[in-house]
C-alpha positions as CSV (number, residue, x, y, z in Angstrom):
1,R,-6.0,-9.6,-10.2
2,V,-5.0,-7.7,-7.1
3,L,-5.1,-9.2,-3.6
4,F,-5.1,-6.9,-0.5
5,R,-4.2,-8.1,3.0
6,S,-4.8,-5.9,6.0
7,L,-3.8,-8.3,8.8
8,G,-0.2,-8.5,10.0
9,G,2.2,-9.7,12.7
10,G,3.7,-13.0,13.5
11,R,6.8,-14.7,12.2
12,Y,8.0,-15.9,8.9
13,S,6.4,-19.1,7.5
14,Q,7.9,-20.9,4.5
15,F,4.4,-22.3,3.9
16,E,2.9,-18.8,3.6
17,Q,5.8,-17.6,1.5
18,D,5.2,-20.4,-0.9
19,I,1.5,-19.4,-1.2
20,F,2.4,-15.8,-2.0
21,T,5.0,-17.0,-4.5
22,E,2.4,-19.1,-6.2
23,L,-0.1,-16.2,-6.3
24,R,2.5,-14.0,-7.9
25,N,3.4,-16.7,-10.4
26,V,-0.2,-16.8,-11.6
27,G,-0.3,-13.1,-12.0
28,V,-1.7,-11.8,-8.7
29,I,-0.3,-8.5,-7.3
30,V,-0.4,-8.9,-3.5
31,V,-0.5,-5.7,-1.4
32,A,-0.3,-5.8,2.4
33,A,-0.3,-3.3,5.3
34,A,3.2,-2.9,6.8
35,G,1.9,-2.6,10.4
36,N,1.2,0.0,13.0
37,T,3.8,-0.5,15.7
38,A,6.3,2.1,14.6
39,T,9.1,-0.4,14.3
40,D,11.4,-1.9,11.6
41,V,10.7,-5.4,12.8
42,P,9.3,-7.3,9.8
43,S,5.6,-7.9,9.8
44,Y,4.0,-10.6,7.8
45,P,2.5,-11.0,5.2
46,A,3.8,-7.6,4.2
47,S,7.5,-8.7,4.5
48,Y,7.2,-11.7,2.3
49,E,9.1,-11.7,-0.9
50,G,6.9,-10.6,-3.8
51,V,4.3,-8.9,-1.5
52,I,4.0,-5.1,-1.9
53,S,4.5,-3.7,1.6
54,V,2.8,-0.3,2.4
55,S,3.7,2.2,5.0
56,A,1.4,5.1,6.0
57,V,1.6,8.8,5.8
58,D,-0.7,11.6,6.9
59,K,-2.1,14.5,4.9
60,N,0.9,16.7,5.6
61,V,3.5,14.4,4.2
62,L,4.5,16.7,1.3
63,T,5.6,19.3,3.8
64,S,6.6,17.2,6.8
65,K,8.4,14.4,4.9
66,K,7.4,12.0,7.8
67,L,5.5,8.8,8.1
68,S,2.4,8.6,10.3
69,I,3.6,8.2,13.9
70,F,2.4,4.6,14.1
71,S,3.6,3.3,10.7
72,N,6.1,0.5,10.5
73,F,9.2,1.2,8.4
74,G,12.3,-0.7,7.3
75,Q,14.0,-2.6,4.5
76,F,10.8,-4.4,3.4
77,I,8.7,-1.2,2.7
78,D,7.9,-0.8,-1.0
79,I,5.6,2.2,-1.2
80,A,3.6,4.6,1.0
81,G,-0.1,5.4,1.0
82,P,-2.5,7.8,2.9
83,G,-3.0,6.3,6.3
84,G,-4.0,9.3,8.4
85,S,-2.8,10.4,11.8
86,G,-5.7,9.6,14.2
87,G,-9.1,11.1,15.0
88,V,-10.5,13.4,12.4
89,N,-7.2,13.4,10.6
90,G,-7.8,9.8,9.7
91,V,-9.0,8.4,6.4
92,R,-12.7,8.8,6.0
93,S,-14.1,5.2,5.5
94,T,-17.3,3.3,5.4
95,S,-18.4,1.7,8.6
96,A,-21.2,-0.5,10.0
97,E,-21.6,0.4,13.6
98,L,-23.9,-1.5,16.0
99,E,-26.6,0.7,17.3
100,N,-28.5,0.3,20.6
101,T,-31.2,-1.5,18.8
102,G,-28.8,-4.3,17.9
103,I,-29.0,-3.3,14.2
104,R,-25.9,-2.4,12.3
105,E,-26.1,1.1,10.9
106,A,-24.1,2.1,7.8
107,N,-22.1,5.2,8.4
108,Y,-18.7,6.8,7.8
109,R,-15.9,7.3,10.3
110,H,-12.2,8.3,10.3
111,L,-9.7,5.5,10.6
112,S,-5.9,5.5,10.7
113,G,-3.3,2.9,10.0
114,T,-1.4,1.1,7.4
115,S,-4.6,-0.8,6.9
116,M,-6.0,2.4,5.4
117,A,-2.9,3.0,3.3
118,A,-2.7,-0.4,1.7
119,P,-6.1,-0.3,0.1
120,H,-5.1,2.9,-1.6
121,V,-2.2,1.1,-3.2
122,A,-4.3,-2.0,-4.0
123,G,-6.9,0.3,-5.6
124,V,-4.3,2.0,-7.8
125,A,-3.0,-1.4,-8.9
126,G,-6.6,-2.4,-9.7
127,L,-7.1,0.7,-11.7
128,M,-3.9,0.0,-13.6
129,K,-5.1,-3.5,-14.3
130,A,-8.4,-2.1,-15.6
131,V,-6.7,-0.2,-18.3
132,Y,-3.8,-2.6,-18.8
133,P,-5.3,-6.1,-18.1
134,N,-2.1,-8.0,-18.9
135,M,0.1,-6.1,-16.4
136,T,2.1,-8.7,-14.5
137,P,3.4,-8.4,-10.9
138,L,6.9,-8.0,-12.4
139,E,5.8,-5.1,-14.6
140,F,4.1,-3.5,-11.6
141,D,7.4,-3.9,-9.6
142,I,9.4,-2.3,-12.4
143,M,7.1,0.7,-12.6
144,L,7.2,1.0,-8.9
145,E,10.9,0.8,-8.6
146,S,11.3,3.3,-11.5
147,G,9.4,6.0,-9.5
148,L,7.0,6.3,-12.4
149,I,3.9,5.6,-10.3
150,T,4.9,7.4,-7.2
151,T,5.6,10.9,-5.9
152,D,8.9,11.5,-4.2
153,V,8.4,12.6,-0.6
154,T,12.0,12.4,0.7
155,D,13.9,15.2,2.4
156,D,16.6,15.2,-0.3
157,G,14.5,14.7,-3.4
158,A,16.3,11.5,-4.2
159,S,14.0,9.2,-6.1
160,V,15.6,6.0,-4.7
161,R,14.1,3.5,-2.2
162,N,14.3,4.4,1.4
163,D,13.1,2.6,4.6
164,K,10.2,5.1,5.3
165,F,8.4,5.5,2.0
166,G,9.9,2.7,-0.1
167,F,9.9,4.0,-3.7
168,G,7.6,6.9,-2.8
169,L,4.0,7.9,-2.2
170,V,1.5,6.2,-4.5
171,N,0.2,8.5,-7.2
172,A,-3.0,7.3,-8.9
173,K,-2.9,9.7,-11.8
174,K,0.7,8.9,-12.8
175,A,0.0,5.2,-12.4
176,V,-3.1,5.0,-14.5
177,Q,-1.6,7.3,-17.2
178,L,1.4,5.0,-17.4
179,A,-0.7,1.9,-17.6
180,K,-2.8,3.5,-20.4
181,L,0.3,4.4,-22.3
182,I,1.7,0.9,-22.1
183,Q,-1.6,-0.6,-23.1
184,A,-1.9,1.8,-26.1
185,N,1.7,1.0,-27.3
186,G,1.3,-2.7,-26.5
C-alpha cells in the first residue's frame, strides 16, 4: 500500500509521528508534499521520520538544475517530482469547476506545487508495488537512496542526497524496471 498526503504545515507532533511509524511498520509507504513556501523550515507530515518528502521541479529541471521557485527544500527532502512553475507551465490535472449553473463540470487545468509533485512519486511507488507486491518501505528507501529509481539533476553530477532534490528526480521507467527485476529474481 502507498499513502499520499498533500496537506502540510504546522509543527511536529509525537502523536502524528507515532501514526506514521505504525503505518510504515505495517508496510505502508507514505509520500507527502514538502510544501510551497520556498523555505527550509520543516513542514509536516512531509518531515516526519519514515515519510517520503517530495520537492517540486519544473519541466526545465534537466537544464536549469533548479527547484520550482515555490518548492520547499532542506534536510528532510527525499526525492523531487514534476510540480510545474505556474500557469500553463503547471501540471495538467483533472478538475471539477463550479459552473454558473451551480453544477460541477469535469475539466482539466494546470496546477503547480509540491502537491502536484508528490502524487507522481506516490504513483511510481504504486506501480512498483504492482509488479513487486511484497516491496517494503525499507526496500523502497534503499532503492531511493541508491539512486536506482531516480535521475540525477544536480549541478555536479554527484548522485548523493542534497537539500533540493533529495536523492534525485523520480524516474518511473527505472523504478518499475528495478521492481520487476527484483520480483523476477525473488
